N, C-alpha and C positions, 0 to 999 in steps of 0.2 A: 264738641268738646266742654271740658270741664273747667272752672278756673276756682279758686276759695280764697277768701280774705278771713283770716282767723283774730278774736280778740281786738276787734276793731272799739276804741275806746269811744262808743256813742249807743243810746238804749236803742234795742230792736226796735221798739214802736216808732221812734222818731226815722230809723232805715226803712223800715215796711215801707214809711207814705213814697218812699223816691222807688222801692223796687218794684211795687204795683204799677210806677207808672210805665215803666217800660218792658214790663212782662208781655211776651208775646208779639213784640213789634222785630223788625227787620232789625240788623246792627246799626245799618246807617243811620236812619231814624232814632233809634236808641241815643247813638251818640250825640246827635245833635240835640235832642231835648235834654240830656244831662248837661251839655255843655252851658246851655243857658238857663239852666235850673237854679234857683237861689235856695238852696238847700246844702247845709254843710257834708252831707251823706253824696252827693251827687258826684263829685270830686273821687273819692277813692271807688265808687261804685264804676264810675268810668273809665280808672285805671284798671280795675278787674276784668271789665268789657275787653278792655285793649289785650289784655291778657290771654282772655279765653280765646280772642280772633288770632292772637298769634299760634296757640296751642293748635288751631285748626290749621293755619298756612301750615304748619310743621307735619301734619296728617296730611297735606295735600287737596286741602278742601278750599273752594273759593269764597271769599268772603262777601261777597254780593249773595252769595244764594242762603247766609246764615242769618237766623230769628234767635231771639231769646226763649229758646223753649219752657226753660224753669230757673226762675231765680227766688233764693229761698233766704230767710234773715230768721237765725236761730240763736237762741240766748244763749250768751258767755258767761265768761266770770262777773261773779259780783263781787267788788271790792267794799267792805263794810268800814264806813268812819264814822265817826263821832263829832257832833258841833255841841260845845258847850249852850246851856240854855239857863236859863232864872233859876235862882234857890237850890243850886248846887246840882243840876240834873244835868243830862246827856240824852240829845236826841241822836239817833240814827239818822247816817244818809248812804245811802246805796249807788254806789259809782258803777253803772250796767256796762258792760261788754257786749259785741254782736260778732254772730258766726255769718258770713255771708257765703253764699255758694251760689255760682251761676252755670248753666247748662245749655250750650247753644245746640240749637237743631238747624238740618240742612233742608230747603224746601225745594220740592220737584222731586225728591226720593222716595219711591215706592215700597212701601214694608209689604211684604206676604201675610195675607190673612188664613188663617187655616179656620175651616167651617169642620164643625162636628153636628154631625146631623142626632138630634134627640130621639127619633123615631128608628128603631132598629130594623135591619134589613128585612124583607117578605121573607117567609121561608125556614125561619130559624128553627135550631132545635129546640127543644123544652129544657135543657141543661144551659145553653147558653142564654135563656128566657130569666129576667130578674123577676122574684117574687113579688105580689100585690104587698101593696106597705100595709102593716098591720093596725088595728085602729086604738086608739091612744085613749085607753080611760083613764079618768081624774077622780082621785077619791074626796069625798066632799066632808069638810069635817063639822059635827054640830057645834052650835055656838056654846062658849062655856058660861057659865052662870056668875053673875059679879058677885067678887064678895063684898061684905059688908064689914065694916070696922068701926067697934064703937067708941067712944069718945070717953075718955072719963074727966068729969067736970066736977 
């Protein structure tokens, strides 16, 4: 299940510190760690995690089997502001925002893997056989002579 938070007014660099802490952990452990973490981004990410769990419950998935499969923090809008400086100048201040996406996975769910054999079956006809790879030739260019520039003194 997915849940997203857009235009959260904190820089992505600071939010990624919190996001990397819970990546790959079960929902219960991640919620416990976010509850005791002393970072400003921990509270909105905890609410986002609860929203993703609620989305999973709507789909009929039990919360005990869920884990944080992916959590991504992307760059949001950047508000540009100015701060007055000395001698009539102004310096720019960037007020950054973040987009946070959380994807929960379910433990114990088997996924089917399809094997593709690299070797063709024996006894194949010539029409189905692939031609051998062509040799690649590279043209080597000769080094150019250096140009001399006369200076007028």
